[in-house]
Backbone atoms as SQL, in Angstrom:
CREATE TABLE atoms (id INTEGER PRIMARY KEY, chain TEXT, resi INTEGER, resn TEXT, atom TEXT, x REAL, y REAL, z REAL);
INSERT INTO atoms VALUES
  (1, 'A', 1, 'MET', 'N', 5.224, -0.643, 12.913),
  (2, 'A', 1, 'MET', 'CA', 5.663, 0.459, 13.608),
  (3, 'A', 1, 'MET', 'C', 4.552, 0.994, 14.481),
  (4, 'A', 2, 'THR', 'N', 4.695, 1.559, 15.594),
  (5, 'A', 2, 'THR', 'CA', 3.546, 2.470, 16.192),
  (6, 'A', 2, 'THR', 'C', 4.211, 3.783, 16.144),
  (7, 'A', 3, 'PHE', 'N', 3.211, 4.524, 16.226),
  (8, 'A', 3, 'PHE', 'CA', 3.640, 5.977, 16.157),
  (9, 'A', 3, 'PHE', 'C', 4.944, 6.601, 17.118),
  (10, 'A', 4, 'ASP', 'N', 4.833, 5.942, 18.303),
  (11, 'A', 4, 'ASP', 'CA', 6.054, 6.244, 19.098),
  (12, 'A', 4, 'ASP', 'C', 7.354, 5.638, 18.469),
  (13, 'A', 5, 'GLU', 'N', 7.361, 4.346, 18.008),
  (14, 'A', 5, 'GLU', 'CA', 8.537, 4.156, 17.243),
  (15, 'A', 5, 'GLU', 'C', 8.804, 4.956, 16.027),
  (16, 'A', 6, 'TYR', 'N', 7.965, 5.607, 15.351),
  (17, 'A', 6, 'TYR', 'CA', 8.281, 6.385, 14.153),
  (18, 'A', 6, 'TYR', 'C', 8.708, 7.641, 14.523),
  (19, 'A', 7, 'VAL', 'N', 8.240, 8.094, 15.539),
  (20, 'A', 7, 'VAL', 'CA', 8.833, 9.396, 16.048),
  (21, 'A', 7, 'VAL', 'C', 10.459, 9.242, 16.529),
  (22, 'A', 8, 'LEU', 'N', 10.515, 8.114, 17.312),
  (23, 'A', 8, 'LEU', 'CA', 11.960, 7.697, 17.944),
  (24, 'A', 8, 'LEU', 'C', 12.719, 7.675, 16.812),
  (25, 'A', 9, 'LYS', 'N', 12.261, 6.789, 15.579),
  (26, 'A', 9, 'LYS', 'CA', 13.384, 6.639, 14.626),
  (27, 'A', 9, 'LYS', 'C', 13.647, 7.776, 13.924),
  (28, 'A', 10, 'LEU', 'N', 12.398, 8.913, 13.640),
  (29, 'A', 10, 'LEU', 'CA', 12.909, 9.947, 12.918),
  (30, 'A', 10, 'LEU', 'C', 13.864, 10.956, 13.811),
  (31, 'A', 11, 'TYR', 'N', 13.897, 10.994, 15.154),
  (32, 'A', 11, 'TYR', 'CA', 14.670, 12.060, 15.661),
  (33, 'A', 11, 'TYR', 'C', 15.840, 11.355, 16.465),
  (34, 'A', 12, 'ASP', 'N', 16.005, 10.008, 16.516),
  (35, 'A', 12, 'ASP', 'CA', 17.073, 9.450, 16.988),
  (36, 'A', 12, 'ASP', 'C', 18.381, 9.443, 15.999),
  (37, 'A', 13, 'THR', 'N', 19.013, 10.700, 15.962),
  (38, 'A', 13, 'THR', 'CA', 19.928, 10.762, 15.249),
  (39, 'A', 13, 'THR', 'C', 21.197, 9.943, 15.484),
  (40, 'A', 14, 'ASN', 'N', 21.431, 9.500, 16.392),
  (41, 'A', 14, 'ASN', 'CA', 22.849, 8.705, 16.865),
  (42, 'A', 14, 'ASN', 'C', 22.514, 7.173, 16.977),
  (43, 'A', 15, 'GLY', 'N', 21.187, 6.676, 16.639),
  (44, 'A', 15, 'GLY', 'CA', 20.573, 5.578, 16.577),
  (45, 'A', 15, 'GLY', 'C', 20.822, 4.579, 17.847),
  (46, 'A', 16, 'ASN', 'N', 20.760, 5.034, 18.874),
  (47, 'A', 16, 'ASN', 'CA', 21.091, 4.236, 20.234),
  (48, 'A', 16, 'ASN', 'C', 19.501, 3.728, 20.840),
  (49, 'A', 17, 'GLY', 'N', 18.434, 4.438, 20.269),
  (50, 'A', 17, 'GLY', 'CA', 17.328, 3.900, 20.590),
  (51, 'A', 17, 'GLY', 'C', 16.617, 4.625, 21.794),
  (52, 'A', 18, 'LYS', 'N', 17.025, 5.804, 21.818),
  (53, 'A', 18, 'LYS', 'CA', 16.504, 6.791, 22.840),
  (54, 'A', 18, 'LYS', 'C', 16.701, 8.273, 22.411),
  (55, 'A', 19, 'ILE', 'N', 15.917, 9.132, 22.979),
  (56, 'A', 19, 'ILE', 'CA', 16.053, 10.767, 22.745),
  (57, 'A', 19, 'ILE', 'C', 16.945, 11.075, 23.697),
  (58, 'A', 20, 'ASP', 'N', 18.237, 11.474, 23.282),
  (59, 'A', 20, 'ASP', 'CA', 18.962, 12.271, 24.286),
  (60, 'A', 20, 'ASP', 'C', 19.088, 13.576, 24.487),
  (61, 'A', 21, 'ARG', 'N', 19.588, 14.193, 25.677),
  (62, 'A', 21, 'ARG', 'CA', 19.705, 15.614, 25.861),
  (63, 'A', 21, 'ARG', 'C', 21.080, 15.662, 26.082),
  (64, 'A', 22, 'ASP', 'N', 21.937, 15.469, 24.870),
  (65, 'A', 22, 'ASP', 'CA', 23.334, 15.652, 24.675),
  (66, 'A', 22, 'ASP', 'C', 23.886, 16.785, 23.896),
  (67, 'A', 23, 'GLY', 'N', 22.821, 17.868, 23.408),
  (68, 'A', 23, 'GLY', 'CA', 23.217, 18.853, 22.678),
  (69, 'A', 23, 'GLY', 'C', 23.434, 18.637, 21.286),
  (70, 'A', 24, 'ARG', 'N', 22.833, 17.545, 20.650),
  (71, 'A', 24, 'ARG', 'CA', 22.814, 17.495, 19.534),
  (72, 'A', 24, 'ARG', 'C', 21.566, 17.973, 18.724),
  (73, 'A', 25, 'GLY', 'N', 20.430, 17.947, 19.668),
  (74, 'A', 25, 'GLY', 'CA', 19.267, 18.422, 19.143),
  (75, 'A', 25, 'GLY', 'C', 18.262, 17.417, 19.138),
  (76, 'A', 26, 'GLU', 'N', 18.490, 16.210, 19.660),
  (77, 'A', 26, 'GLU', 'CA', 17.475, 15.188, 19.276),
  (78, 'A', 26, 'GLU', 'C', 16.428, 15.896, 20.093),
  (79, 'A', 27, 'TYR', 'N', 16.632, 15.888, 21.386),
  (80, 'A', 27, 'TYR', 'CA', 15.209, 16.140, 22.536),
  (81, 'A', 27, 'TYR', 'C', 14.647, 17.184, 21.773),
  (82, 'A', 28, 'THR', 'N', 15.137, 18.691, 21.269),
  (83, 'A', 28, 'THR', 'CA', 14.323, 19.661, 21.144),
  (84, 'A', 28, 'THR', 'C', 13.718, 19.182, 19.948),
  (85, 'A', 29, 'ALA', 'N', 14.117, 18.732, 19.003),
  (86, 'A', 29, 'ALA', 'CA', 13.329, 18.426, 17.809),
  (87, 'A', 29, 'ALA', 'C', 12.245, 17.300, 18.200),
  (88, 'A', 30, 'TRP', 'N', 12.456, 16.525, 18.876),
  (89, 'A', 30, 'TRP', 'CA', 11.504, 15.390, 19.169),
  (90, 'A', 30, 'TRP', 'C', 10.226, 16.059, 20.051),
  (91, 'A', 31, 'LYS', 'N', 10.773, 17.093, 20.793),
  (92, 'A', 31, 'LYS', 'CA', 9.684, 17.910, 21.844),
  (93, 'A', 31, 'LYS', 'C', 8.881, 18.668, 20.644),
  (94, 'A', 32, 'ARG', 'N', 9.829, 19.100, 19.836),
  (95, 'A', 32, 'ARG', 'CA', 9.032, 20.190, 18.793),
  (96, 'A', 32, 'ARG', 'C', 8.017, 19.427, 18.039),
  (97, 'A', 33, 'ALA', 'N', 8.284, 18.182, 17.438),
  (98, 'A', 33, 'ALA', 'CA', 7.442, 17.493, 16.813),
  (99, 'A', 33, 'ALA', 'C', 6.033, 17.119, 17.275),
  (100, 'A', 34, 'LEU', 'N', 6.336, 16.811, 18.781),
  (101, 'A', 34, 'LEU', 'CA', 5.206, 16.221, 19.423),
  (102, 'A', 34, 'LEU', 'C', 4.330, 17.533, 20.253),
  (103, 'A', 35, 'ASN', 'N', 4.793, 18.609, 19.974),
  (104, 'A', 35, 'ASN', 'CA', 3.952, 19.746, 20.668),
  (105, 'A', 35, 'ASN', 'C', 2.569, 19.917, 20.020),
  (106, 'A', 36, 'ASN', 'N', 1.836, 20.797, 20.780),
  (107, 'A', 36, 'ASN', 'CA', 0.172, 21.033, 20.335),
  (108, 'A', 36, 'ASN', 'C', 0.252, 21.530, 18.735),
  (109, 'A', 37, 'LYS', 'N', 1.251, 22.352, 18.334),
  (110, 'A', 37, 'LYS', 'CA', 1.193, 23.000, 17.068),
  (111, 'A', 37, 'LYS', 'C', 1.572, 21.968, 15.816),
  (112, 'A', 38, 'ASN', 'N', 2.422, 21.163, 16.110),
  (113, 'A', 38, 'ASN', 'CA', 2.999, 20.178, 15.126),
  (114, 'A', 38, 'ASN', 'C', 2.668, 18.760, 15.303),
  (115, 'A', 39, 'ILE', 'N', 1.934, 18.276, 16.302),
  (116, 'A', 39, 'ILE', 'CA', 1.256, 16.922, 16.605),
  (117, 'A', 39, 'ILE', 'C', 0.681, 16.353, 15.287),
  (118, 'A', 40, 'ALA', 'N', -0.185, 17.440, 14.940),
  (119, 'A', 40, 'ALA', 'CA', -1.075, 16.957, 13.475),
  (120, 'A', 40, 'ALA', 'C', -0.106, 16.654, 12.105),
  (121, 'A', 41, 'ASN', 'N', 0.667, 17.601, 12.174),
  (122, 'A', 41, 'ASN', 'CA', 1.630, 17.056, 11.119),
  (123, 'A', 41, 'ASN', 'C', 2.385, 15.853, 11.101),
  (124, 'A', 42, 'THR', 'N', 2.955, 15.411, 12.533),
  (125, 'A', 42, 'THR', 'CA', 3.582, 14.432, 12.721),
  (126, 'A', 42, 'THR', 'C', 2.673, 13.301, 12.186),
  (127, 'A', 43, 'ARG', 'N', 1.389, 13.444, 12.794),
  (128, 'A', 43, 'ARG', 'CA', 0.712, 12.138, 12.619),
  (129, 'A', 43, 'ARG', 'C', 0.311, 11.941, 11.342),
  (130, 'A', 44, 'GLN', 'N', 0.074, 13.052, 10.615),
  (131, 'A', 44, 'GLN', 'CA', -0.342, 12.932, 8.847),
  (132, 'A', 44, 'GLN', 'C', 1.108, 12.200, 8.452),
  (133, 'A', 45, 'GLY', 'N', 2.528, 12.567, 8.763),
  (134, 'A', 45, 'GLY', 'CA', 3.618, 11.698, 8.401),
  (135, 'A', 45, 'GLY', 'C', 3.583, 10.486, 8.617),
  (136, 'A', 46, 'TYR', 'N', 3.119, 10.120, 9.955),
  (137, 'A', 46, 'TYR', 'CA', 3.111, 8.615, 10.336),
  (138, 'A', 46, 'TYR', 'C', 1.958, 8.129, 9.490),
  (139, 'A', 47, 'ALA', 'N', 0.858, 8.709, 8.982),
  (140, 'A', 47, 'ALA', 'CA', -0.057, 7.870, 8.298),
  (141, 'A', 47, 'ALA', 'C', 0.214, 7.594, 6.976),
  (142, 'A', 48, 'GLU', 'N', 0.994, 8.475, 6.267),
  (143, 'A', 48, 'GLU', 'CA', 1.506, 8.416, 5.008),
  (144, 'A', 48, 'GLU', 'C', 2.480, 7.303, 4.966),
  (145, 'A', 49, 'TYR', 'N', 3.395, 7.180, 6.160),
  (146, 'A', 49, 'TYR', 'CA', 4.343, 6.202, 6.210),
  (147, 'A', 49, 'TYR', 'C', 3.815, 4.716, 6.284),
  (148, 'A', 50, 'VAL', 'N', 2.613, 4.665, 6.874),
  (149, 'A', 50, 'VAL', 'CA', 1.996, 3.643, 7.366),
  (150, 'A', 50, 'VAL', 'C', 1.534, 3.116, 5.607),
  (151, 'A', 51, 'ALA', 'N', 0.754, 4.026, 4.990),
  (152, 'A', 51, 'ALA', 'CA', 0.136, 3.669, 3.632),
  (153, 'A', 51, 'ALA', 'C', 1.263, 3.332, 2.816),
  (154, 'A', 52, 'LEU', 'N', 2.226, 3.883, 2.930),
  (155, 'A', 52, 'LEU', 'CA', 3.471, 3.492, 1.911),
  (156, 'A', 52, 'LEU', 'C', 3.843, 2.177, 2.068),
  (157, 'A', 53, 'MET', 'N', 4.089, 1.932, 3.541),
  (158, 'A', 53, 'MET', 'CA', 4.595, 0.547, 3.729),
  (159, 'A', 53, 'MET', 'C', 3.407, -0.492, 3.401),
  (160, 'A', 54, 'GLU', 'N', 2.013, -0.124, 3.729),
  (161, 'A', 54, 'GLU', 'CA', 1.077, -1.297, 2.997),
  (162, 'A', 54, 'GLU', 'C', 1.391, -1.570, 1.640),
  (163, 'A', 55, 'ARG', 'N', 1.249, -0.494, 0.768),
  (164, 'A', 55, 'ARG', 'CA', 1.323, -0.558, -0.771),
  (165, 'A', 55, 'ARG', 'C', 2.443, -1.509, -0.771),
  (166, 'A', 56, 'THR', 'N', 3.488, -1.049, -0.417),
  (167, 'A', 56, 'THR', 'CA', 4.970, -1.926, -0.637),
  (168, 'A', 56, 'THR', 'C', 4.925, -3.535, -0.298),
  (169, 'A', 57, 'ASN', 'N', 4.111, -3.613, 0.706),
  (170, 'A', 57, 'ASN', 'CA', 3.969, -4.959, 1.015),
  (171, 'A', 57, 'ASN', 'C', 2.785, -5.600, 0.281),
  (172, 'A', 58, 'GLN', 'N', 1.859, -5.100, -0.431),
  (173, 'A', 58, 'GLN', 'CA', 1.126, -5.515, -1.348),
  (174, 'A', 58, 'GLN', 'C', 1.664, -5.913, -2.506),
  (175, 'A', 59, 'ASN', 'N', 2.423, -4.854, -3.032),
  (176, 'A', 59, 'ASN', 'CA', 3.234, -5.247, -4.311),
  (177, 'A', 59, 'ASN', 'C', 4.200, -6.377, -3.993),
  (178, 'A', 60, 'GLN', 'N', 4.949, -6.580, -2.904),
  (179, 'A', 60, 'GLN', 'CA', 5.674, -7.508, -2.668),
  (180, 'A', 60, 'GLN', 'C', 4.941, -8.800, -3.052),
  (181, 'A', 61, 'ARG', 'N', 3.909, -8.926, -2.136),
  (182, 'A', 61, 'ARG', 'CA', 3.058, -10.020, -2.039),
  (183, 'A', 61, 'ARG', 'C', 2.334, -10.230, -3.579),
  (184, 'A', 62, 'ALA', 'N', 1.963, -9.663, -4.327),
  (185, 'A', 62, 'ALA', 'CA', 1.603, -9.871, -5.739),
  (186, 'A', 62, 'ALA', 'C', 2.737, -10.226, -6.658),
  (187, 'A', 63, 'ALA', 'N', 4.076, -9.830, -6.339),
  (188, 'A', 63, 'ALA', 'CA', 5.078, -9.951, -7.008),
  (189, 'A', 63, 'ALA', 'C', 5.596, -11.663, -6.792),
  (190, 'A', 64, 'ASP', 'N', 5.586, -11.984, -5.389),
  (191, 'A', 64, 'ASP', 'CA', 5.864, -13.220, -5.059),
  (192, 'A', 64, 'ASP', 'C', 4.700, -14.134, -5.369),
  (193, 'A', 65, 'THR', 'N', 3.356, -13.947, -5.570),
  (194, 'A', 65, 'THR', 'CA', 2.394, -14.631, -6.199),
  (195, 'A', 65, 'THR', 'C', 2.666, -15.035, -7.827),
  (196, 'A', 66, 'GLN', 'N', 2.883, -13.913, -8.303),
  (197, 'A', 66, 'GLN', 'CA', 3.460, -14.125, -9.633),
  (198, 'A', 66, 'GLN', 'C', 4.534, -14.929, -9.987),
  (199, 'A', 67, 'GLN', 'N', 5.466, -14.796, -9.144),
  (200, 'A', 67, 'GLN', 'CA', 6.414, -15.706, -9.251),
  (201, 'A', 67, 'GLN', 'C', 6.353, -17.186, -9.084),
  (202, 'A', 68, 'ALA', 'N', 5.706, -17.484, -7.970),
  (203, 'A', 68, 'ALA', 'CA', 5.024, -18.640, -7.853),
  (204, 'A', 68, 'ALA', 'C', 4.275, -19.321, -8.893),
  (205, 'A', 69, 'LEU', 'N', 3.206, -18.543, -9.389),
  (206, 'A', 69, 'LEU', 'CA', 2.536, -19.035, -10.285),
  (207, 'A', 69, 'LEU', 'C', 3.500, -19.492, -11.785),
  (208, 'A', 70, 'ILE', 'N', 4.323, -18.423, -12.001),
  (209, 'A', 70, 'ILE', 'CA', 5.354, -18.645, -13.242),
  (210, 'A', 70, 'ILE', 'C', 6.259, -19.972, -13.400),
  (211, 'A', 71, 'ALA', 'N', 6.382, -20.327, -11.700),
  (212, 'A', 71, 'ALA', 'CA', 7.270, -21.558, -11.522),
  (213, 'A', 71, 'ALA', 'C', 6.470, -22.613, -11.610),
  (214, 'A', 72, 'ALA', 'N', 5.279, -22.457, -11.133),
  (215, 'A', 72, 'ALA', 'CA', 4.300, -23.442, -11.106),
  (216, 'A', 72, 'ALA', 'C', 3.749, -24.003, -12.814),
  (217, 'A', 73, 'ALA', 'N', 3.679, -23.048, -13.801),
  (218, 'A', 73, 'ALA', 'CA', 3.212, -23.111, -14.927),
  (219, 'A', 73, 'ALA', 'C', 4.588, -23.773, -15.816),
  (220, 'A', 74, 'GLY', 'N', 5.534, -23.403, -15.346),
  (221, 'A', 74, 'GLY', 'CA', 6.934, -23.983, -16.048),
  (222, 'A', 74, 'GLY', 'C', 7.182, -25.274, -15.676),
  (223, 'A', 75, 'SER', 'N', 6.845, -25.787, -14.587),
  (224, 'A', 75, 'SER', 'CA', 6.910, -27.036, -13.970),
  (225, 'A', 75, 'SER', 'C', 5.456, -27.912, -14.204),
  (226, 'A', 76, 'GLY', 'N', 4.551, -27.395, -15.522),
  (227, 'A', 76, 'GLY', 'CA', 3.945, -28.302, -15.920),
  (228, 'A', 76, 'GLY', 'C', 2.326, -28.166, -15.135),
  (229, 'A', 77, 'ASN', 'N', 2.437, -27.482, -14.034),
  (230, 'A', 77, 'ASN', 'CA', 1.082, -27.163, -13.383),
  (231, 'A', 77, 'ASN', 'C', 0.058, -26.768, -14.188),
  (232, 'A', 78, 'GLU', 'N', -1.058, -27.417, -14.639),
  (233, 'A', 78, 'GLU', 'CA', -1.998, -27.215, -15.511),
  (234, 'A', 78, 'GLU', 'C', -2.885, -25.858, -15.323),
  (235, 'A', 79, 'ALA', 'N', -3.292, -25.572, -13.719),
  (236, 'A', 79, 'ALA', 'CA', -3.994, -24.800, -12.945),
  (237, 'A', 79, 'ALA', 'C', -3.274, -23.620, -13.194),
  (238, 'A', 80, 'ALA', 'N', -1.986, -23.442, -12.963),
  (239, 'A', 80, 'ALA', 'CA', -1.216, -22.324, -12.987),
  (240, 'A', 80, 'ALA', 'C', -1.203, -21.679, -14.641),
  (241, 'A', 81, 'GLN', 'N', -0.883, -22.694, -15.497),
  (242, 'A', 81, 'GLN', 'CA', -1.061, -22.442, -16.912),
  (243, 'A', 81, 'GLN', 'C', -2.336, -21.660, -17.501),
  (244, 'A', 82, 'THR', 'N', -3.251, -22.092, -16.967),
  (245, 'A', 82, 'THR', 'CA', -4.489, -21.884, -17.354),
  (246, 'A', 82, 'THR', 'C', -4.838, -20.232, -16.650),
  (247, 'A', 83, 'PHE', 'N', -4.344, -20.150, -15.386),
  (248, 'A', 83, 'PHE', 'CA', -4.551, -18.766, -14.837),
  (249, 'A', 83, 'PHE', 'C', -3.554, -17.610, -15.517),
  (250, 'A', 84, 'LEU', 'N', -2.188, -18.088, -15.697),
  (251, 'A', 84, 'LEU', 'CA', -1.592, -17.250, -16.513),
  (252, 'A', 84, 'LEU', 'C', -2.101, -16.882, -17.908),
  (253, 'A', 85, 'THR', 'N', -2.323, -18.025, -18.677),
  (254, 'A', 85, 'THR', 'CA', -2.578, -17.924, -20.046),
  (255, 'A', 85, 'THR', 'C', -4.003, -17.488, -20.386),
  (256, 'A', 86, 'GLY', 'N', -5.043, -17.877, -19.377),
  (257, 'A', 86, 'GLY', 'CA', -6.464, -17.929, -19.742),
  (258, 'A', 86, 'GLY', 'C', -6.734, -18.999, -20.711),
  (259, 'A', 87, 'GLU', 'N', -5.990, -19.996, -20.984),
  (260, 'A', 87, 'GLU', 'CA', -6.508, -21.063, -21.628),
  (261, 'A', 87, 'GLU', 'C', -5.705, -22.361, -20.979),
  (262, 'A', 88, 'SER', 'N', -6.711, -23.333, -20.875),
  (263, 'A', 88, 'SER', 'CA', -6.599, -24.645, -20.431),
  (264, 'A', 88, 'SER', 'C', -6.596, -25.607, -21.539),
  (265, 'A', 89, 'THR', 'N', -5.865, -26.856, -21.447),
  (266, 'A', 89, 'THR', 'CA', -5.904, -28.027, -22.476),
  (267, 'A', 89, 'THR', 'C', -7.364, -28.410, -22.581),
  (268, 'A', 90, 'LEU', 'N', -8.275, -28.123, -21.598),
  (269, 'A', 90, 'LEU', 'CA', -9.564, -28.939, -21.563),
  (270, 'A', 90, 'LEU', 'C', -10.576, -27.828, -22.525),
  (271, 'A', 91, 'GLY', 'N', -10.095, -26.410, -22.158),
  (272, 'A', 91, 'GLY', 'CA', -10.641, -25.323, -23.197),
  (273, 'A', 91, 'GLY', 'C', -10.459, -25.627, -24.678),
  (274, 'A', 92, 'THR', 'N', -9.274, -25.869, -24.701),
  (275, 'A', 92, 'THR', 'CA', -8.868, -26.207, -26.345),
  (276, 'A', 92, 'THR', 'C', -9.411, -27.333, -26.842),
  (277, 'A', 93, 'ILE', 'N', -9.399, -28.517, -25.900),
  (278, 'A', 93, 'ILE', 'CA', -10.194, -29.480, -26.542),
  (279, 'A', 93, 'ILE', 'C', -11.753, -29.078, -26.885),
  (280, 'A', 94, 'LYS', 'N', -12.223, -28.328, -25.679),
  (281, 'A', 94, 'LYS', 'CA', -13.774, -27.818, -26.216),
  (282, 'A', 94, 'LYS', 'C', -13.686, -27.185, -27.655),
  (283, 'A', 95, 'ASN', 'N', -13.094, -26.252, -27.703),
  (284, 'A', 95, 'ASN', 'CA', -12.823, -25.434, -28.556),
  (285, 'A', 95, 'ASN', 'C', -12.800, -26.146, -29.902),
  (286, 'A', 96, 'ILE', 'N', -11.864, -27.050, -30.192),
  (287, 'A', 96, 'ILE', 'CA', -11.502, -28.079, -31.235),
  (288, 'A', 96, 'ILE', 'C', -12.888, -28.851, -31.595),
  (289, 'A', 97, 'MET', 'N', -13.629, -29.323, -30.645),
  (290, 'A', 97, 'MET', 'CA', -14.617, -30.432, -30.797),
  (291, 'A', 97, 'MET', 'C', -15.970, -29.402, -31.276),
  (292, 'A', 98, 'LEU', 'N', -16.031, -27.949, -30.792),
  (293, 'A', 98, 'LEU', 'CA', -17.029, -27.278, -31.235),
  (294, 'A', 98, 'LEU', 'C', -16.619, -26.975, -32.631),
  (295, 'A', 99, 'TYR', 'N', -15.473, -26.747, -33.132),
  (296, 'A', 99, 'TYR', 'CA', -15.252, -26.734, -34.597),
  (297, 'A', 99, 'TYR', 'C', -15.706, -27.974, -35.609),
  (298, 'A', 100, 'VAL', 'N', -15.439, -28.870, -35.027),
  (299, 'A', 100, 'VAL', 'CA', -15.527, -30.159, -35.574),
  (300, 'A', 100, 'VAL', 'C', -17.178, -30.400, -35.782),
  (301, 'A', 101, 'VAL', 'N', -17.834, -30.078, -34.564),
  (302, 'A', 101, 'VAL', 'CA', -19.201, -30.244, -34.608),
  (303, 'A', 101, 'VAL', 'C', -19.954, -29.117, -35.854),
  (304, 'A', 102, 'ALA', 'N', -19.422, -27.902, -35.684),
  (305, 'A', 102, 'ALA', 'CA', -19.902, -27.163, -36.542),
  (306, 'A', 102, 'ALA', 'C', -19.844, -27.407, -38.024),
  (307, 'A', 103, 'GLY', 'N', -18.472, -27.721, -38.177),
  (308, 'A', 103, 'GLY', 'CA', -18.024, -28.296, -39.686),
  (309, 'A', 103, 'GLY', 'C', -18.727, -29.467, -39.940),
  (310, 'A', 104, 'ALA', 'N', -19.165, -30.405, -39.143),
  (311, 'A', 104, 'ALA', 'CA', -20.076, -31.551, -39.579),
  (312, 'A', 104, 'ALA', 'C', -21.341, -31.063, -39.603),
  (313, 'A', 105, 'ALA', 'N', -22.041, -30.178, -39.084),
  (314, 'A', 105, 'ALA', 'CA', -23.283, -29.818, -39.212),
  (315, 'A', 105, 'ALA', 'C', -23.367, -28.856, -40.600),
  (316, 'A', 106, 'LEU', 'N', -22.108, -27.754, -40.875),
  (317, 'A', 106, 'LEU', 'CA', -22.576, -27.255, -42.001),
  (318, 'A', 106, 'LEU', 'C', -22.457, -28.428, -43.075),
  (319, 'A', 107, 'ILE', 'N', -21.625, -29.372, -43.352),
  (320, 'A', 107, 'ILE', 'CA', -21.440, -30.356, -44.390),
  (321, 'A', 107, 'ILE', 'C', -22.877, -30.998, -44.839),
  (322, 'A', 108, 'ALA', 'N', -23.380, -31.279, -43.477),
  (323, 'A', 108, 'ALA', 'CA', -24.875, -32.156, -43.354),
  (324, 'A', 108, 'ALA', 'C', -25.770, -31.370, -43.952),
  (325, 'A', 109, 'PHE', 'N', -25.850, -29.883, -43.625),
  (326, 'A', 109, 'PHE', 'CA', -26.554, -28.987, -44.209),
  (327, 'A', 109, 'PHE', 'C', -26.344, -28.754, -45.740),
  (328, 'A', 110, 'LEU', 'N', -25.104, -28.660, -46.491),
  (329, 'A', 110, 'LEU', 'CA', -24.985, -28.673, -47.686),
  (330, 'A', 110, 'LEU', 'C', -25.323, -29.711, -48.292),
  (331, 'A', 111, 'ILE', 'N', -24.942, -31.024, -47.822),
  (332, 'A', 111, 'ILE', 'CA', -25.434, -32.200, -48.619),
  (333, 'A', 111, 'ILE', 'C', -27.029, -32.538, -48.733),
  (334, 'A', 112, 'LEU', 'N', -27.658, -31.825, -47.351),
  (335, 'A', 112, 'LEU', 'CA', -29.225, -32.172, -47.542),
  (336, 'A', 112, 'LEU', 'C', -29.902, -30.942, -48.327),
  (337, 'A', 113, 'ARG', 'N', -29.120, -30.027, -48.634),
  (338, 'A', 113, 'ARG', 'CA', -29.835, -28.770, -49.241),
  (339, 'A', 113, 'ARG', 'C', -29.856, -29.221, -50.843),
  (340, 'A', 114, 'LYS', 'N', -29.062, -29.969, -51.208),
  (341, 'A', 114, 'LYS', 'CA', -28.519, -29.947, -52.845),
  (342, 'A', 114, 'LYS', 'C', -29.613, -31.145, -53.122),
  (343, 'A', 115, 'LYS', 'N', -30.057, -32.177, -52.287),
  (344, 'A', 115, 'LYS', 'CA', -30.999, -33.103, -52.711),
  (345, 'A', 115, 'LYS', 'C', -32.201, -32.858, -53.055);
């Protein structure tokens, strides 16, 4: 939404898409918002609106990504499961093999030490 669209939306009280001079005060409020004294406040309000919309969009994209990962992990997608849990099947196998090798080395050390 552009700045002009933002201001129009703020002051178009009857929602017809234009600022009317029909006694409802749309035109007066619109002119007051854009005069030299108030334009900085109006632009600040627009900047805050844009920042809020960007954060909202980022949060929605993050939620959509998370839902897609959960759905993929539920269907057996190993990459998604690894991303969500931090553990992969290959990583688990490597850990088990490490424990087996360490155990074998410990047993070999104990046997050789007694001789």
